[in-house]
N, C-alpha and C positions, 0 to 999 in steps of 0.2 A: 629632705626630713623637717619637719616644723621646729624651731627651736622653742623650747620651753626652758623653765627653771632647772629643771632635772639638768639640763645641758651646761648649766653655768658651772664655771670653775669655783674653787673655793676662793674665798675672799678676806680670809683670816689674816689680820695685821693692816687692812685697809682702813682707811677713814673716808667716809662717805659723807658730804652736808648734803642735807635734802631741804629746799626751802617748801614752805607750806605741807610739813609733814605729817598734819594731825588728821587730815582727812583724804578721801577720794584717792586721785593717782599717787600722791605723795605717801599717804600711809600704806598703801599696798606695795609702794616701791621699798618703803622702810622695812615693811615685813620680810620681802623677798631676799634684799640685801643683807638683812640681819641674820636670816636663816642661812646665808652663805657664810656666815663669820665675819662680815663687817662690822665696824664700830660706826654707827649712823648717829650724826647730829642732825637732831630734828629741829629745824629753824621753823618756829610757830609764833604767830601773832598773839596768841592766847595761851600763856604756859599752862594754864589750868588744862584746858583741853588737849594741851600737849601730852601733860602728865596722863591723862586717861587715855589717849590714844596709846602711848608707850605701855600702859599697862594692857591692854587690848594685845598689842604685838606681844608683850612676854608671855600671856597667855596661851598663844599660840607657838611661841619660840622662846622656852623658858631660858635658855643661857643667851639669849637677845642683849649685845652689849649698846645700849642706847643712852643718848643724852641729849636733853631737853634745852632749848636756848632761846631766848624770847628775840622774834625778828620780824619786824613789821616793815614790808617791802613799800609800803606808801610812806613811809618816813627816811630820808637820807640820814638823820642822826640816829635811827635805828640801826640802817645797815652799816653804818661806821663802827657803832658801839658793838654789834656782834662781830663784825671782822676783829675788831681789838680784843675782845673776850675770846673768840677762837683760837687767836694766835698765843694767848697766854694757855690754853688747855692741849694745843696739838701744834708741834714742832712742822708737821705737813699736812696736807690734804690730798686725797687721790682723785677723789671726784665731787666735783660742785655740781649738783644736779639744780637747775634753776627751774623749778615746777610750779612755785605758787603763782596764782593767777586769779582774777575776776573777770565775768563775762557779761557782757550785755547789761550794764546797768544804767539806772538813771544818772542824770549829769550829778557828778561829785567832784571834789578837788582834794588831792592829798595834802599832808601838811605843810609841802613846800609849794603849793598854788599849781600843781600839775593836774590834768585830766586825770581822774583816778584809773582807768584802764592802762592808759599809756602809762603813767608813773609807777604803778605797780607791777605790769606785766613785763616792762622793758626798762625805764628808766633806774627803778629800783634794783635789778638784777644786774642792770649795766654797771653801776656803781659798786654793788656787791662782788662782782667779777673782778673789778680792779682791784678792791681792796684785800680779796683773798688769794690774787694772782702769786703773790710771793710765798704763799704756804703750798700752793699747787706746784710750783716750780721746785720745791725743795723734794718733791716726790719724783719718783724715776721714770714714771709715765702717766701723769695725770690728765684727767679730761674735765673739759666743762661742757655739760649737757643741756641745752636748751629744749624747752617745750612749746612747740607752736601747735598749729591745728589747720585743719581745711579752711578755715575763714581766713587764713592769709590770701586765699584767692580772691575774695573780694574786698581785700584792703588796698589802700594808696596811702603813700605818706603826705599829709596835707602839711607841707612847711609854712604855707601862709596862715594857716587856723591848726596848728598843730594840738591845741589843747581844746578845741571846740569851743572856744569863746564866742565865736560870730554866728556860728551854725553846729548843732550837736544831734546826732543821731547815734544809738546805742551800739546798732549792729555795724555801722561802718567803723566806730571809734573801736570797737573790738578787732575787727578785720585790721585796722591799721595797726594795733598792737601787737597781733600776731604775725604780721608782715616785718614788724620790726624784730620780732624776735628772729625770724630768720636772717634777715639783713645783717643783724648784728652777731650771728652765729658765724656766717660766712667771711664777714669783715674781720672778725676776730680771730677766725683761722688764717687768714692772710696775714694780719698783724703778727701773730704768734711766729709764722715762717720767716717773716722779712726780721723780725729780731733774734732768730736763732734759738727761740724757745723750746723747750721740750713738751708741755703742755698742747694738748690738741682739742679743738672745738667740734662739737658735733651737734646734732639737734634731732628728735623725735616728736611725732605726733600721735595720739591715742585713738584716733578714728572717731567713732562715734560711742563714748563710753559713758555709762550710767554713773553718775557722781552727783554731790550736793551741789556742784557749781551752776548747774543748769535752773536750779530753784531759787538762787539769791536774787536775781533781778526782779522776777514777779513778786516775790516777797517784800522787796523794798519799794515796790509800786503797788501794793496791796492789790495785785491782779489776779484775781482767781480763774480768770479764763488762760492769763499766761502759764498759771500754774498748772494747770489741767493740761493745756498743750505740751508742756514741758515732760509731766509725769507720763502721759500717753506715749510719747517720743521715746522715753527711757524704756517703758514696759515693752512696747512693739519692735522697737527697731535697735535699742542700743546693746552693745556687749557689756561685760562686767567690768566692774573697776580694775579688776584683777588682769584681765587680759588686755585692758587699755594700757595698763602700766609695764606692759612686756616690753613694748618698744624702747622705752626709756630706759630700762633697766638693761635691755641688751645693747643699747648705745653705750652704755655706762662701763660696761665690763666685757662686752664680747672682744676675744683679742684680736680679731680680724678687722675692726673698725678702723677707718681712716678719718683723719680730719676732714671736715667740710662736708661728710655724708649726711645723709638724712634717712630716718628709719621710721618707717609706718607699720600697719596691718597689710597683710598679704591677701586679704578678701576683696570682694566685689567692690570698685571705687573706694578702695582703703578704707572701708567704713568699719570694718572687725577683721580678725584673724590674727596670725601669728607674724612677728617680726620679720621685716626685710627692707632692704634699701629701696627707698623710693625717690620720687623727684618732686622738686618745687617749681612753681611758675617762674616766667622771665622775670617778673618785676623782682622777685626776692634774688636773684642773680645781677641786679644793676648795680656795678661797682661804685657809680657814680653818686646813686643814691646811698648807698651804704656808706660811702665816707662822708659824705653830708651829713647823714644821721648820726654817724660818730662824733663828728665835731659839734654837732648841735646838743649831742648827749652830755659831751664832755663840758660844753658851756654851761648847760641846764643845772647838771648834778655837781659841777665844781670838783669833778674826781676825773683823774688822766691815769693811764696806764704806763707804767714805768718802764722804760725800754731799758 
């Protein structure tokens, strides 16, 4: 039988942090987990939009326990401030859902000089996870949930030009960032087991889901053709954001999920459907590349995981 939100256990008393919670998969995940009783901390780059999203959730889930906090994953100062403020509000965190992301954008840099897609999708979450880990370890059975995509299959980690300064193409850069999400998830799981931690690290992907993520790149490029292509794909092929969020919610709360597992839709080519355990490509399982990426990420962010 397919797993749906109706099958989810009560989450009352749990604290869930979701990055990029004001739209798309993050917003749907917020609504689902709040409907199950969890307190959801909504990490949002724009807190006004976060407040509007929280109001929309409360319109459907009147008793939703929601907190909107400022978080910009493209700024290491913002991730550090968020983690510090979070520790003042909550003695523990049960789930950190690293959901926020950008896709196929024209070349931009973060506040810290990183290529924007790698900086937001991977490096920001790398730093945040390290900074929130003490709160996760204070919970009896916490989880870090990464969010990757099919695009990881077209990605390579180009250590010689990690930030695309010599040559940049938006889709390969996106693929690199999504491959980095998987490499980090699996390396984090190995690190957690090595150091005897209680937290586990898992990852999910949404298949092809209709969210506002696809439209940002064409809008930044003022490309009406690109926008038309994305809109047609969303209308003809994509599943709803609600269905797309199910795998990451499943990964966050299903009692039988194990560390290092990857969850995606059960339909044809994993494009749509209900959550199940899926496989990632060989590149995502390369432990040498994962270890090197971890080391480089520590150097770039100046953030380390405390054993």
